[in-house]
C-alpha positions in Angstrom: 37.8 47.4 7.1 37.7 44.9 10.3 39.1 41.8 9.4 37.5 38.8 12.0 39.2 36.2 11.1 42.4 34.9 7.6 41.1 31.8 6.0 43.8 29.6 4.6 46.5 32.9 4.6 47.4 35.4 7.4 47.8 39.2 7.6 51.7 39.0 6.8 50.7 37.3 2.9 48.0 39.8 2.3 50.1 42.8 3.6 52.9 41.5 1.3 50.5 41.3 -1.6 50.6 37.4 -2.4 46.8 38.0 -3.7 44.5 39.0 -6.6 41.8 39.9 -4.5 37.7 39.7 -5.7 35.0 41.4 -3.9 31.9 39.1 -4.6 28.2 41.0 -4.6 25.3 39.2 -3.4 22.8 41.3 -5.8 20.3 40.8 -2.9 22.7 41.7 0.1 21.7 44.9 1.3 25.1 45.0 3.2 26.7 46.6 -0.4 25.5 50.2 -0.5 27.7 52.0 -2.3 29.7 53.3 1.0 30.2 49.8 1.8 31.6 49.3 -1.7 33.5 51.7 -1.9 35.4 50.7 1.8 35.9 47.0 0.0 37.2 48.4 -3.0 39.7 50.8 -1.4 41.0 48.2 1.2 41.5 45.8 -1.7 43.5 48.4 -3.9 45.7 48.8 -1.1 46.5 45.4 -1.1 45.7 44.0 -4.1 49.1 41.7 -6.4 48.0 43.3 -9.3 44.1 44.9 -9.8 41.0 44.2 -7.9 37.8 42.4 -9.7 34.1 43.0 -8.6 32.3 39.9 -9.1 28.4 40.1 -9.2 27.0 37.4 -8.1 23.5 37.8 -10.6 22.4 34.6 -12.6 22.8 32.3 -9.6 20.2 33.8 -7.8 18.1 33.2 -9.7 18.0 30.0 -7.5 16.9 31.4 -4.4 14.7 33.8 -6.0 12.1 31.1 -7.4 12.0 29.9 -3.7 11.8 33.0 -2.2 9.7 35.3 -4.2 7.9 32.3 -6.1 9.3 33.1 -9.2 9.0 30.9 -12.6 12.5 29.9 -14.0 12.6 32.3 -16.5 11.2 35.1 -14.2 13.8 34.4 -11.5 16.5 34.4 -14.1 15.3 37.9 -16.0 14.8 38.9 -12.3 18.3 38.1 -11.1 19.8 39.7 -14.5 18.0 42.9 -14.3 19.2 42.8 -10.4 23.4 42.3 -11.2 22.8 45.4 -14.6 21.9 47.6 -11.2 24.8 46.6 -9.0 26.6 46.7 -12.3 26.0 50.7 -13.4 26.1 50.9 -9.2 30.0 49.7 -9.4 30.4 51.3 -12.5 29.6 54.9 -10.9 31.8 54.3 -7.8 34.8 53.7 -9.8 34.4 56.7 -11.8 35.2 58.6 -8.7 38.8 57.4 -9.3 42.0 58.6 -10.9 42.3 57.0 -14.1 45.2 55.4 -13.5 43.3 53.5 -10.7 40.2 52.7 -12.4 42.5 50.2 -14.4 42.9 48.2 -11.7 39.3 47.5 -11.6 37.1 45.1 -13.3 33.8 44.3 -13.2 33.2 40.6 -13.5 29.7 38.9 -13.9 28.5 35.3 -12.8 28.7 33.9 -16.2 32.0 35.2 -16.8 33.6 33.2 -14.4 31.5 29.5 -14.8 32.9 28.3 -18.1 36.7 27.5 -17.1 37.6 23.5 -16.6 38.1 24.0 -13.0 34.9 25.1 -11.9 32.7 22.5 -14.3 34.9 20.0 -13.6 34.4 20.7 -9.2 31.1 21.6 -10.0 30.5 17.8 -11.8 31.8 16.5 -8.7 30.7 18.7 -5.8 26.9 17.8 -7.4 27.9 14.1 -8.1 28.7 13.8 -4.3 25.7 15.5 -3.2 23.6 13.5 -5.1 25.4 9.9 -4.3 26.6 10.2 -0.9 24.5 10.6 1.7 26.5 12.1 4.7 27.4 14.5 2.0 24.4 15.6 1.6 23.1 15.8 4.8 25.7 18.3 5.6 24.8 20.6 2.9 21.2 20.7 4.2 22.0 21.4 7.7 23.9 24.2 7.0 21.1 25.9 4.6 18.4 24.8 7.6 21.1 26.7 9.9 21.8 29.8 7.9 18.2 30.2 7.4 16.9 29.0 10.6 13.7 31.6 11.0 12.3 29.7 7.9 11.4 26.4 6.8 11.3 24.5 3.6 10.2 21.4 2.1 13.0 18.7 1.4 12.7 20.1 -2.6 13.3 24.0 -1.6 16.0 22.8 0.0 17.3 20.6 -2.6 16.7 24.0 -4.7 18.4 26.2 -2.8 21.5 23.9 -2.2 22.1 24.5 -6.3 23.0 27.9 -5.1 25.5 27.2 -2.2 27.5 24.0 -4.4 27.4 26.4 -7.4 29.1 29.0 -5.1 31.8 26.6 -3.3 32.9 25.5 -7.0 33.8 29.1 -7.4 35.3 29.5 -3.5 37.6 26.1 -4.3 40.1 28.0 -7.6 39.4 31.9 -7.3 38.8 32.8 -11.0 41.0 33.3 -13.8 39.8 36.3 -16.3 42.0 38.1 -18.5 45.0 36.0 -18.1 45.2 37.1 -13.9 44.1 34.7 -11.2 41.6 35.9 -8.4 42.2 33.9 -5.4 41.2 36.1 -2.4 37.8 37.0 -1.2 37.1 39.1 2.0 33.5 38.9 2.6 31.0 40.3 5.3 30.8 36.7 7.3 32.1 33.7 7.6 29.6 31.8 4.9 31.2 28.4 3.6 34.6 29.6 4.6 34.9 27.4 7.0 34.1 23.7 5.4 35.8 25.3 1.9 38.5 25.1 4.2 38.3 21.9 5.7 36.8 20.6 2.7 40.4 21.9 0.8 42.7 20.1 3.9 40.6 16.5 3.6 39.0 17.3 7.1 35.5 16.4 6.0 34.9 14.4 3.0 38.6 13.1 1.8 37.6 11.1 -0.7 35.8 13.9 -2.2 38.7 16.3 -1.4 41.3 14.2 -3.3 39.1 13.9 -6.4 38.6 17.8 -6.3 41.0 20.3 -8.6 42.5 22.6 -6.6 45.5 23.9 -8.4 47.0 26.9 -6.4 46.2 28.6 -3.2 43.7 30.8 -2.5 41.9 32.2 0.8 39.4 34.2 2.3 38.9 36.7 5.0 35.9 37.2 7.3 36.1 41.4 6.6 33.5 44.1 7.6 33.6 48.0 6.1 
């Protein structure tokens, strides 16, 4: 994997296996081909502490699909779940090619598996409340989305809907997640995305009042990496 940037960590910590790594897969991101997922897994297996998780961001994709594909809420949910199931089958196919001992170190997690924790719910509530009450934070998020999709135009209602995706994603990024008693806390991804924003927020460099309220219990880190 070609690493462009480390966020809240460094090469030494990663090589010393200080983290349990999770690979986040956006179900409509064509970058996550079978070959690319395999390469991310190979890298993660070499550098993780205990296990590697593949996090399939399926349920959350329904938010974007309502806007980009003009789907009803129910249709978007069904479509996102179907896409998630397709990705899950692809990942199972990839994992099956590893030796049995290696297979035991890899788990597949879907979005619904990581959003019921106390810290996720608490941070999501705080973040959405900030979005609804702090005009500066609100504008920051909306402008982020506008810049992300600079080739498209949206109504204010559409931007607000799309913000739900990124605020929910942010709520996971803050702490990573715990699954079967293992804390997954390092995310490599082929884009900077929200990483810079998350780092500044965690350090209190932006929106310090929100930063003080957030429930951040352990070290989490991020890598901009390409395969």
